[in-house]
Backbone as XML, in Angstrom:
<?xml version="1.0"?>
<chain id="A" units="angstrom">
  <residue number="1" name="UNK">
    <atom name="N" x="29.694" y="53.009" z="-123.509"/>
    <atom name="CA" x="30.849" y="53.364" z="-124.299"/>
    <atom name="C" x="32.084" y="53.136" z="-123.426"/>
  </residue>
  <residue number="2" name="UNK">
    <atom name="N" x="33.074" y="52.487" z="-123.954"/>
    <atom name="CA" x="34.325" y="52.242" z="-123.257"/>
    <atom name="C" x="35.066" y="53.561" z="-123.021"/>
  </residue>
  <residue number="3" name="UNK">
    <atom name="N" x="35.692" y="53.703" z="-121.846"/>
    <atom name="CA" x="36.359" y="54.957" z="-121.486"/>
    <atom name="C" x="37.471" y="55.347" z="-122.470"/>
  </residue>
  <residue number="4" name="UNK">
    <atom name="N" x="38.298" y="54.380" z="-122.869"/>
    <atom name="CA" x="39.377" y="54.670" z="-123.827"/>
    <atom name="C" x="38.838" y="55.171" z="-125.150"/>
  </residue>
  <residue number="5" name="UNK">
    <atom name="N" x="37.804" y="54.510" z="-125.652"/>
    <atom name="CA" x="37.178" y="54.947" z="-126.893"/>
    <atom name="C" x="36.557" y="56.331" z="-126.725"/>
  </residue>
  <residue number="6" name="UNK">
    <atom name="N" x="35.923" y="56.565" z="-125.581"/>
    <atom name="CA" x="35.284" y="57.862" z="-125.325"/>
    <atom name="C" x="36.311" y="58.994" z="-125.375"/>
  </residue>
  <residue number="7" name="UNK">
    <atom name="N" x="37.493" y="58.768" z="-124.806"/>
    <atom name="CA" x="38.537" y="59.805" z="-124.829"/>
    <atom name="C" x="39.015" y="60.091" z="-126.249"/>
  </residue>
  <residue number="8" name="UNK">
    <atom name="N" x="39.186" y="59.046" z="-127.058"/>
    <atom name="CA" x="39.586" y="59.237" z="-128.464"/>
    <atom name="C" x="38.472" y="59.928" z="-129.248"/>
  </residue>
  <residue number="9" name="UNK">
    <atom name="N" x="37.249" y="59.503" z="-129.016"/>
    <atom name="CA" x="36.095" y="60.079" z="-129.688"/>
    <atom name="C" x="35.953" y="61.553" z="-129.337"/>
  </residue>
  <residue number="10" name="UNK">
    <atom name="N" x="36.134" y="61.884" z="-128.055"/>
    <atom name="CA" x="36.027" y="63.273" z="-127.601"/>
    <atom name="C" x="37.039" y="64.154" z="-128.310"/>
  </residue>
  <residue number="11" name="UNK">
    <atom name="N" x="38.277" y="63.698" z="-128.399"/>
    <atom name="CA" x="39.315" y="64.480" z="-129.070"/>
    <atom name="C" x="38.937" y="64.758" z="-130.523"/>
  </residue>
  <residue number="12" name="UNK">
    <atom name="N" x="38.432" y="63.747" z="-131.211"/>
    <atom name="CA" x="38.025" y="63.920" z="-132.608"/>
    <atom name="C" x="36.843" y="64.873" z="-132.734"/>
  </residue>
  <residue number="13" name="UNK">
    <atom name="N" x="35.840" y="64.720" z="-131.872"/>
    <atom name="CA" x="34.656" y="65.576" z="-131.945"/>
    <atom name="C" x="34.979" y="67.034" z="-131.643"/>
  </residue>
  <residue number="14" name="UNK">
    <atom name="N" x="35.892" y="67.271" z="-130.714"/>
    <atom name="CA" x="36.309" y="68.644" z="-130.396"/>
    <atom name="C" x="36.891" y="69.294" z="-131.647"/>
  </residue>
  <residue number="15" name="UNK">
    <atom name="N" x="37.772" y="68.589" z="-132.334"/>
    <atom name="CA" x="38.394" y="69.125" z="-133.552"/>
    <atom name="C" x="37.369" y="69.320" z="-134.659"/>
  </residue>
  <residue number="16" name="UNK">
    <atom name="N" x="36.425" y="68.378" z="-134.795"/>
    <atom name="CA" x="35.368" y="68.505" z="-135.805"/>
    <atom name="C" x="34.516" y="69.748" z="-135.585"/>
  </residue>
  <residue number="17" name="UNK">
    <atom name="N" x="34.357" y="70.137" z="-134.341"/>
    <atom name="CA" x="33.556" y="71.318" z="-134.021"/>
    <atom name="C" x="34.360" y="72.604" z="-134.074"/>
  </residue>
  <residue number="18" name="UNK">
    <atom name="N" x="35.652" y="72.515" z="-134.444"/>
    <atom name="CA" x="36.470" y="73.701" z="-134.651"/>
    <atom name="C" x="37.166" y="74.230" z="-133.412"/>
  </residue>
  <residue number="19" name="UNK">
    <atom name="N" x="37.250" y="73.443" z="-132.358"/>
    <atom name="CA" x="37.921" y="73.865" z="-131.123"/>
    <atom name="C" x="39.297" y="73.197" z="-131.033"/>
  </residue>
  <residue number="20" name="UNK">
    <atom name="N" x="40.193" y="73.852" z="-130.311"/>
    <atom name="CA" x="41.533" y="73.299" z="-130.096"/>
    <atom name="C" x="41.739" y="72.879" z="-128.649"/>
  </residue>
  <residue number="21" name="UNK">
    <atom name="N" x="41.109" y="73.569" z="-127.739"/>
    <atom name="CA" x="41.298" y="73.304" z="-126.311"/>
    <atom name="C" x="40.009" y="72.793" z="-125.682"/>
  </residue>
  <residue number="22" name="UNK">
    <atom name="N" x="40.186" y="71.861" z="-124.747"/>
    <atom name="CA" x="39.037" y="71.332" z="-124.023"/>
    <atom name="C" x="39.508" y="70.742" z="-122.700"/>
  </residue>
  <residue number="23" name="UNK">
    <atom name="N" x="38.542" y="70.520" z="-121.837"/>
    <atom name="CA" x="38.814" y="69.912" z="-120.533"/>
    <atom name="C" x="37.862" y="68.739" z="-120.355"/>
  </residue>
  <residue number="24" name="UNK">
    <atom name="N" x="38.346" y="67.662" z="-119.748"/>
    <atom name="CA" x="37.552" y="66.466" z="-119.522"/>
    <atom name="C" x="37.260" y="66.323" z="-118.028"/>
  </residue>
  <residue number="25" name="UNK">
    <atom name="N" x="35.993" y="66.068" z="-117.704"/>
    <atom name="CA" x="35.571" y="65.866" z="-116.319"/>
    <atom name="C" x="34.691" y="64.612" z="-116.282"/>
  </residue>
  <residue number="26" name="UNK">
    <atom name="N" x="34.940" y="63.745" z="-115.312"/>
    <atom name="CA" x="34.085" y="62.572" z="-115.114"/>
    <atom name="C" x="32.944" y="62.967" z="-114.183"/>
  </residue>
  <residue number="27" name="UNK">
    <atom name="N" x="31.718" y="62.631" z="-114.580"/>
    <atom name="CA" x="30.531" y="62.988" z="-113.795"/>
    <atom name="C" x="29.705" y="61.736" z="-113.534"/>
  </residue>
  <residue number="28" name="UNK">
    <atom name="N" x="29.224" y="61.605" z="-112.309"/>
    <atom name="CA" x="28.327" y="60.509" z="-111.975"/>
    <atom name="C" x="27.138" y="61.085" z="-111.220"/>
  </residue>
  <residue number="29" name="UNK">
    <atom name="N" x="25.944" y="60.715" z="-111.650"/>
    <atom name="CA" x="24.719" y="61.175" z="-111.014"/>
    <atom name="C" x="23.952" y="59.964" z="-110.494"/>
  </residue>
  <residue number="30" name="UNK">
    <atom name="N" x="23.373" y="60.106" z="-109.310"/>
    <atom name="CA" x="22.488" y="59.091" z="-108.741"/>
    <atom name="C" x="21.099" y="59.704" z="-108.693"/>
  </residue>
  <residue number="31" name="UNK">
    <atom name="N" x="20.186" y="59.101" z="-109.430"/>
    <atom name="CA" x="18.814" y="59.611" z="-109.481"/>
    <atom name="C" x="17.929" y="58.778" z="-108.570"/>
  </residue>
  <residue number="32" name="UNK">
    <atom name="N" x="17.116" y="59.432" z="-107.738"/>
    <atom name="CA" x="16.178" y="58.689" z="-106.889"/>
    <atom name="C" x="15.099" y="58.035" z="-107.748"/>
  </residue>
  <residue number="33" name="UNK">
    <atom name="N" x="14.354" y="57.109" z="-107.152"/>
    <atom name="CA" x="13.256" y="56.473" z="-107.872"/>
    <atom name="C" x="12.309" y="57.490" z="-108.470"/>
  </residue>
  <residue number="34" name="UNK">
    <atom name="N" x="11.957" y="57.290" z="-109.723"/>
    <atom name="CA" x="11.082" y="58.200" z="-110.476"/>
    <atom name="C" x="11.650" y="59.619" z="-110.570"/>
  </residue>
  <residue number="35" name="UNK">
    <atom name="N" x="12.939" y="59.772" z="-110.348"/>
    <atom name="CA" x="13.564" y="61.098" z="-110.371"/>
    <atom name="C" x="13.904" y="61.567" z="-111.780"/>
  </residue>
  <residue number="36" name="UNK">
    <atom name="N" x="14.061" y="62.868" z="-111.904"/>
    <atom name="CA" x="14.422" y="63.518" z="-113.163"/>
    <atom name="C" x="15.507" y="64.545" z="-112.887"/>
  </residue>
  <residue number="37" name="UNK">
    <atom name="N" x="16.468" y="64.633" z="-113.795"/>
    <atom name="CA" x="17.516" y="65.644" z="-113.713"/>
    <atom name="C" x="17.598" y="66.333" z="-115.062"/>
  </residue>
  <residue number="38" name="UNK">
    <atom name="N" x="17.536" y="67.656" z="-115.058"/>
    <atom name="CA" x="17.641" y="68.443" z="-116.291"/>
    <atom name="C" x="18.709" y="69.511" z="-116.109"/>
  </residue>
  <residue number="39" name="UNK">
    <atom name="N" x="19.523" y="69.719" z="-117.157"/>
    <atom name="CA" x="20.542" y="70.759" z="-117.089"/>
    <atom name="C" x="20.948" y="71.194" z="-118.494"/>
  </residue>
  <residue number="40" name="UNK">
    <atom name="N" x="21.579" y="72.367" z="-118.566"/>
    <atom name="CA" x="22.073" y="72.923" z="-119.815"/>
    <atom name="C" x="23.542" y="72.544" z="-119.989"/>
  </residue>
  <residue number="41" name="UNK">
    <atom name="N" x="23.917" y="72.224" z="-121.204"/>
    <atom name="CA" x="25.299" y="71.818" z="-121.481"/>
    <atom name="C" x="25.771" y="72.424" z="-122.800"/>
  </residue>
  <residue number="42" name="UNK">
    <atom name="N" x="25.670" y="73.742" z="-122.895"/>
    <atom name="CA" x="26.114" y="74.425" z="-124.113"/>
    <atom name="C" x="27.634" y="74.464" z="-124.143"/>
  </residue>
  <residue number="43" name="UNK">
    <atom name="N" x="28.216" y="74.318" z="-125.318"/>
    <atom name="CA" x="29.675" y="74.237" z="-125.503"/>
    <atom name="C" x="30.271" y="73.081" z="-124.713"/>
  </residue>
  <residue number="44" name="UNK">
    <atom name="N" x="29.504" y="72.016" z="-124.594"/>
    <atom name="CA" x="29.961" y="70.802" z="-123.915"/>
    <atom name="C" x="29.467" y="69.593" z="-124.695"/>
  </residue>
  <residue number="45" name="UNK">
    <atom name="N" x="30.202" y="68.505" z="-124.569"/>
    <atom name="CA" x="29.790" y="67.215" z="-125.102"/>
    <atom name="C" x="29.764" y="66.254" z="-123.925"/>
  </residue>
  <residue number="46" name="UNK">
    <atom name="N" x="28.661" y="65.557" z="-123.745"/>
    <atom name="CA" x="28.518" y="64.590" z="-122.656"/>
    <atom name="C" x="28.424" y="63.204" z="-123.280"/>
  </residue>
  <residue number="47" name="UNK">
    <atom name="N" x="29.354" y="62.327" z="-122.911"/>
    <atom name="CA" x="29.397" y="60.973" z="-123.452"/>
    <atom name="C" x="29.018" y="59.972" z="-122.361"/>
  </residue>
  <residue number="48" name="UNK">
    <atom name="N" x="28.053" y="59.115" z="-122.645"/>
    <atom name="CA" x="27.600" y="58.114" z="-121.679"/>
    <atom name="C" x="28.653" y="57.019" z="-121.561"/>
  </residue>
  <residue number="49" name="UNK">
    <atom name="N" x="29.193" y="56.836" z="-120.348"/>
    <atom name="CA" x="30.150" y="55.761" z="-120.079"/>
    <atom name="C" x="29.452" y="54.554" z="-119.455"/>
  </residue>
  <residue number="50" name="UNK">
    <atom name="N" x="28.473" y="54.809" z="-118.592"/>
    <atom name="CA" x="27.715" y="53.735" z="-117.941"/>
    <atom name="C" x="26.317" y="54.254" z="-117.657"/>
  </residue>
  <residue number="51" name="UNK">
    <atom name="N" x="25.330" y="53.389" z="-117.885"/>
    <atom name="CA" x="23.947" y="53.768" z="-117.591"/>
    <atom name="C" x="23.232" y="52.564" z="-117.000"/>
  </residue>
  <residue number="52" name="UNK">
    <atom name="N" x="22.614" y="52.750" z="-115.837"/>
    <atom name="CA" x="21.848" y="51.679" z="-115.213"/>
    <atom name="C" x="20.550" y="51.442" z="-115.976"/>
  </residue>
  <residue number="53" name="UNK">
    <atom name="N" x="20.075" y="50.195" z="-115.853"/>
    <atom name="CA" x="18.799" y="49.814" z="-116.455"/>
    <atom name="C" x="17.690" y="50.713" z="-115.923"/>
  </residue>
  <residue number="54" name="UNK">
    <atom name="N" x="16.811" y="51.158" z="-116.805"/>
    <atom name="CA" x="15.669" y="51.961" z="-116.400"/>
    <atom name="C" x="15.853" y="53.454" z="-116.579"/>
  </residue>
  <residue number="55" name="UNK">
    <atom name="N" x="17.051" y="53.881" z="-116.980"/>
    <atom name="CA" x="17.288" y="55.309" z="-117.207"/>
    <atom name="C" x="17.105" y="55.651" z="-118.684"/>
  </residue>
  <residue number="56" name="UNK">
    <atom name="N" x="16.637" y="56.856" z="-118.918"/>
    <atom name="CA" x="16.505" y="57.402" z="-120.269"/>
    <atom name="C" x="17.207" y="58.753" z="-120.281"/>
  </residue>
  <residue number="57" name="UNK">
    <atom name="N" x="18.050" y="58.974" z="-121.281"/>
    <atom name="CA" x="18.723" y="60.261" z="-121.462"/>
    <atom name="C" x="18.214" y="60.868" z="-122.760"/>
  </residue>
  <residue number="58" name="UNK">
    <atom name="N" x="17.722" y="62.104" z="-122.670"/>
    <atom name="CA" x="17.266" y="62.825" z="-123.857"/>
    <atom name="C" x="18.043" y="64.134" z="-123.941"/>
  </residue>
  <residue number="59" name="UNK">
    <atom name="N" x="18.414" y="64.505" z="-125.159"/>
    <atom name="CA" x="19.064" y="65.796" z="-125.364"/>
    <atom name="C" x="18.786" y="66.266" z="-126.777"/>
  </residue>
  <residue number="60" name="UNK">
    <atom name="N" x="19.313" y="67.432" z="-127.104"/>
    <atom name="CA" x="19.171" y="67.949" z="-128.462"/>
    <atom name="C" x="19.939" y="67.085" z="-129.462"/>
  </residue>
  <residue number="61" name="UNK">
    <atom name="N" x="20.810" y="66.205" z="-128.971"/>
    <atom name="CA" x="21.612" y="65.339" z="-129.839"/>
    <atom name="C" x="20.958" y="63.996" z="-130.101"/>
  </residue>
  <residue number="62" name="UNK">
    <atom name="N" x="19.985" y="63.609" z="-129.274"/>
    <atom name="CA" x="19.345" y="62.309" z="-129.453"/>
    <atom name="C" x="18.855" y="61.745" z="-128.141"/>
  </residue>
  <residue number="63" name="UNK">
    <atom name="N" x="18.732" y="60.427" z="-128.111"/>
    <atom name="CA" x="18.141" y="59.743" z="-126.963"/>
    <atom name="C" x="18.909" y="58.454" z="-126.698"/>
  </residue>
  <residue number="64" name="UNK">
    <atom name="N" x="19.142" y="58.170" z="-125.423"/>
    <atom name="CA" x="19.670" y="56.879" z="-125.009"/>
    <atom name="C" x="18.610" y="56.276" z="-124.116"/>
  </residue>
  <residue number="65" name="UNK">
    <atom name="N" x="18.036" y="55.167" z="-124.552"/>
    <atom name="CA" x="16.902" y="54.554" z="-123.881"/>
    <atom name="C" x="17.311" y="53.183" z="-123.367"/>
  </residue>
  <residue number="66" name="UNK">
    <atom name="N" x="17.650" y="53.084" z="-122.090"/>
    <atom name="CA" x="18.031" y="51.808" z="-121.494"/>
    <atom name="C" x="16.802" y="51.244" z="-120.779"/>
  </residue>
  <residue number="67" name="UNK">
    <atom name="N" x="15.808" y="50.906" z="-121.597"/>
    <atom name="CA" x="14.508" y="50.515" z="-121.100"/>
    <atom name="C" x="13.829" y="49.672" z="-122.164"/>
  </residue>
  <residue number="68" name="UNK">
    <atom name="N" x="12.719" y="49.059" z="-121.861"/>
    <atom name="CA" x="11.977" y="48.289" z="-122.865"/>
    <atom name="C" x="11.436" y="49.240" z="-123.915"/>
  </residue>
  <residue number="69" name="UNK">
    <atom name="N" x="11.807" y="49.014" z="-125.153"/>
    <atom name="CA" x="11.361" y="49.897" z="-126.229"/>
    <atom name="C" x="10.878" y="49.055" z="-127.400"/>
  </residue>
  <residue number="70" name="UNK">
    <atom name="N" x="9.756" y="49.426" z="-127.965"/>
    <atom name="CA" x="9.221" y="48.753" z="-129.141"/>
    <atom name="C" x="9.902" y="49.302" z="-130.391"/>
  </residue>
  <residue number="71" name="UNK">
    <atom name="N" x="10.173" y="48.450" z="-131.347"/>
    <atom name="CA" x="10.711" y="48.891" z="-132.628"/>
    <atom name="C" x="12.198" y="49.168" z="-132.587"/>
  </residue>
  <residue number="72" name="UNK">
    <atom name="N" x="12.663" y="49.909" z="-133.561"/>
    <atom name="CA" x="14.085" y="50.213" z="-133.719"/>
    <atom name="C" x="14.461" y="51.383" z="-132.816"/>
  </residue>
  <residue number="73" name="UNK">
    <atom name="N" x="15.542" y="51.209" z="-132.068"/>
    <atom name="CA" x="16.032" y="52.261" z="-131.190"/>
    <atom name="C" x="17.484" y="52.543" z="-131.527"/>
  </residue>
  <residue number="74" name="UNK">
    <atom name="N" x="17.820" y="53.796" z="-131.727"/>
    <atom name="CA" x="19.209" y="54.185" z="-131.916"/>
    <atom name="C" x="19.650" y="54.881" z="-130.639"/>
  </residue>
  <residue number="75" name="UNK">
    <atom name="N" x="20.485" y="54.215" z="-129.855"/>
    <atom name="CA" x="20.944" y="54.786" z="-128.596"/>
    <atom name="C" x="22.142" y="55.691" z="-128.850"/>
  </residue>
  <residue number="76" name="UNK">
    <atom name="N" x="21.944" y="56.966" z="-128.628"/>
    <atom name="CA" x="23.000" y="57.950" z="-128.818"/>
    <atom name="C" x="23.826" y="58.069" z="-127.540"/>
  </residue>
  <residue number="77" name="UNK">
    <atom name="N" x="25.132" y="57.882" z="-127.666"/>
    <atom name="CA" x="26.024" y="58.027" z="-126.518"/>
    <atom name="C" x="26.457" y="59.480" z="-126.321"/>
  </residue>
  <residue number="78" name="UNK">
    <atom name="N" x="26.297" y="60.310" z="-127.337"/>
    <atom name="CA" x="26.730" y="61.713" z="-127.285"/>
    <atom name="C" x="25.529" y="62.612" z="-127.018"/>
  </residue>
  <residue number="79" name="UNK">
    <atom name="N" x="25.700" y="63.514" z="-126.037"/>
    <atom name="CA" x="24.610" y="64.427" z="-125.681"/>
    <atom name="C" x="25.160" y="65.833" z="-125.458"/>
  </residue>
  <residue number="80" name="UNK">
    <atom name="N" x="24.272" y="66.810" z="-125.570"/>
    <atom name="CA" x="24.671" y="68.191" z="-125.359"/>
    <atom name="C" x="23.480" y="69.125" z="-125.388"/>
  </residue>
  <residue number="81" name="UNK">
    <atom name="N" x="23.771" y="70.410" z="-125.178"/>
    <atom name="CA" x="22.793" y="71.490" z="-125.122"/>
    <atom name="C" x="21.830" y="71.273" z="-123.951"/>
  </residue>
  <residue number="82" name="UNK">
    <atom name="N" x="20.592" y="70.904" z="-124.188"/>
    <atom name="CA" x="19.641" y="70.662" z="-123.098"/>
    <atom name="C" x="19.573" y="69.148" z="-122.859"/>
  </residue>
  <residue number="83" name="UNK">
    <atom name="N" x="19.932" y="68.709" z="-121.642"/>
    <atom name="CA" x="19.964" y="67.283" z="-121.317"/>
    <atom name="C" x="18.961" y="66.991" z="-120.207"/>
  </residue>
  <residue number="84" name="UNK">
    <atom name="N" x="18.223" y="65.907" z="-120.391"/>
    <atom name="CA" x="17.274" y="65.463" z="-119.370"/>
    <atom name="C" x="17.492" y="63.968" z="-119.137"/>
  </residue>
  <residue number="85" name="UNK">
    <atom name="N" x="17.601" y="63.577" z="-117.863"/>
    <atom name="CA" x="17.769" y="62.179" z="-117.486"/>
    <atom name="C" x="16.550" y="61.776" z="-116.662"/>
  </residue>
  <residue number="86" name="UNK">
    <atom name="N" x="15.908" y="60.675" z="-117.055"/>
    <atom name="CA" x="14.699" y="60.198" z="-116.394"/>
    <atom name="C" x="14.946" y="58.819" z="-115.798"/>
  </residue>
  <residue number="87" name="UNK">
    <atom name="N" x="14.541" y="58.629" z="-114.558"/>
    <atom name="CA" x="14.584" y="57.314" z="-113.932"/>
    <atom name="C" x="13.172" y="56.751" z="-113.984"/>
  </residue>
  <residue number="88" name="UNK">
    <atom name="N" x="12.976" y="55.677" z="-114.729"/>
    <atom name="CA" x="11.644" y="55.095" z="-114.909"/>
    <atom name="C" x="11.313" y="54.055" z="-113.845"/>
  </residue>
  <residue number="89" name="UNK">
    <atom name="N" x="12.239" y="53.794" z="-112.930"/>
    <atom name="CA" x="12.029" y="52.780" z="-111.890"/>
    <atom name="C" x="11.819" y="53.414" z="-110.519"/>
  </residue>
  <residue number="90" name="UNK">
    <atom name="N" x="11.396" y="52.610" z="-109.561"/>
    <atom name="CA" x="11.172" y="53.079" z="-108.185"/>
    <atom name="C" x="12.467" y="53.103" z="-107.371"/>
  </residue>
  <residue number="91" name="UNK">
    <atom name="N" x="13.500" y="52.394" z="-107.833"/>
    <atom name="CA" x="14.779" y="52.351" z="-107.118"/>
    <atom name="C" x="15.732" y="53.400" z="-107.686"/>
  </residue>
  <residue number="92" name="UNK">
    <atom name="N" x="16.702" y="53.815" z="-106.867"/>
    <atom name="CA" x="17.686" y="54.773" z="-107.366"/>
    <atom name="C" x="18.565" y="54.104" z="-108.420"/>
  </residue>
  <residue number="93" name="UNK">
    <atom name="N" x="18.999" y="54.868" z="-109.377"/>
    <atom name="CA" x="19.817" y="54.420" z="-110.498"/>
    <atom name="C" x="20.948" y="55.411" z="-110.685"/>
  </residue>
  <residue number="94" name="UNK">
    <atom name="N" x="22.043" y="54.970" z="-111.340"/>
    <atom name="CA" x="23.141" y="55.902" z="-111.583"/>
    <atom name="C" x="23.563" y="55.883" z="-113.046"/>
  </residue>
  <residue number="95" name="UNK">
    <atom name="N" x="24.163" y="57.001" z="-113.413"/>
    <atom name="CA" x="24.680" y="57.169" z="-114.765"/>
    <atom name="C" x="26.025" y="57.874" z="-114.655"/>
  </residue>
  <residue number="96" name="UNK">
    <atom name="N" x="26.966" y="57.471" z="-115.495"/>
    <atom name="CA" x="28.300" y="58.055" z="-115.499"/>
    <atom name="C" x="28.588" y="58.620" z="-116.889"/>
  </residue>
  <residue number="97" name="UNK">
    <atom name="N" x="29.108" y="59.843" z="-116.914"/>
    <atom name="CA" x="29.427" y="60.540" z="-118.157"/>
    <atom name="C" x="30.892" y="60.951" z="-118.194"/>
  </residue>
  <residue number="98" name="UNK">
    <atom name="N" x="31.370" y="61.164" z="-119.403"/>
    <atom name="CA" x="32.604" y="61.898" z="-119.644"/>
    <atom name="C" x="32.148" y="63.255" z="-120.183"/>
  </residue>
  <residue number="99" name="UNK">
    <atom name="N" x="32.355" y="64.305" z="-119.413"/>
    <atom name="CA" x="31.958" y="65.658" z="-119.812"/>
    <atom name="C" x="33.151" y="66.316" z="-120.498"/>
  </residue>
  <residue number="100" name="UNK">
    <atom name="N" x="32.947" y="66.790" z="-121.723"/>
    <atom name="CA" x="33.990" y="67.456" z="-122.495"/>
    <atom name="C" x="33.591" y="68.921" z="-122.610"/>
  </residue>
  <residue number="101" name="UNK">
    <atom name="N" x="34.357" y="69.789" z="-121.956"/>
    <atom name="CA" x="34.060" y="71.215" z="-121.937"/>
    <atom name="C" x="34.914" y="71.889" z="-123.005"/>
  </residue>
  <residue number="102" name="UNK">
    <atom name="N" x="34.262" y="72.464" z="-123.992"/>
    <atom name="CA" x="34.958" y="73.128" z="-125.098"/>
    <atom name="C" x="35.417" y="74.501" z="-124.640"/>
  </residue>
  <residue number="103" name="UNK">
    <atom name="N" x="36.687" y="74.794" z="-124.856"/>
    <atom name="CA" x="37.258" y="76.053" z="-124.373"/>
    <atom name="C" x="37.552" y="76.986" z="-125.542"/>
  </residue>
  <residue number="104" name="UNK">
    <atom name="N" x="37.131" y="78.234" z="-125.379"/>
    <atom name="CA" x="37.421" y="79.261" z="-126.368"/>
    <atom name="C" x="38.505" y="80.176" z="-125.845"/>
  </residue>
  <residue number="105" name="UNK">
    <atom name="N" x="39.064" y="81.013" z="-126.686"/>
    <atom name="CA" x="40.121" y="81.930" z="-126.268"/>
    <atom name="C" x="39.618" y="83.009" z="-125.323"/>
  </residue>
  <residue number="106" name="UNK">
    <atom name="N" x="38.318" y="83.283" z="-125.346"/>
    <atom name="CA" x="37.791" y="84.374" z="-124.525"/>
    <atom name="C" x="36.856" y="83.885" z="-123.415"/>
  </residue>
  <residue number="107" name="UNK">
    <atom name="N" x="36.983" y="82.631" z="-122.979"/>
    <atom name="CA" x="36.088" y="82.119" z="-121.934"/>
    <atom name="C" x="36.578" y="82.410" z="-120.523"/>
  </residue>
  <residue number="108" name="UNK">
    <atom name="N" x="37.718" y="83.057" z="-120.388"/>
    <atom name="CA" x="38.246" y="83.400" z="-119.084"/>
    <atom name="C" x="38.987" y="82.281" z="-118.391"/>
  </residue>
  <residue number="109" name="UNK">
    <atom name="N" x="39.001" y="81.117" z="-119.012"/>
    <atom name="CA" x="39.690" y="79.971" z="-118.406"/>
    <atom name="C" x="41.139" y="79.876" z="-118.842"/>
  </residue>
  <residue number="110" name="UNK">
    <atom name="N" x="41.854" y="78.941" z="-118.245"/>
    <atom name="CA" x="43.237" y="78.695" z="-118.628"/>
    <atom name="C" x="43.261" y="77.946" z="-119.949"/>
  </residue>
  <residue number="111" name="UNK">
    <atom name="N" x="44.294" y="78.191" z="-120.709"/>
    <atom name="CA" x="44.432" y="77.526" z="-122.018"/>
    <atom name="C" x="45.183" y="76.234" z="-121.887"/>
  </residue>
</chain>
């Protein structure tokens, strides 16, 4: 997903979910060969900006499969809630996200 489009998309999705305030953070992860990363992302939207060949991203929102897949694949760029990233190769791979943190009036953060 192009960064400019991701920023516009994030703004629209935040409003669709009923929020007014949010914060954007760029995240990059390097996974070792055959590595796995799992984390919780409640009240967040994670948008895939770049994904190396051989990585698979699964979440409650869908799956992004940058790997050999049989049949029809719908690669979801938007992820959230429980996210798992799998490296199917022996070499290290990287993935870059735009993390959109949804802010509420009572989250203790700045508005």
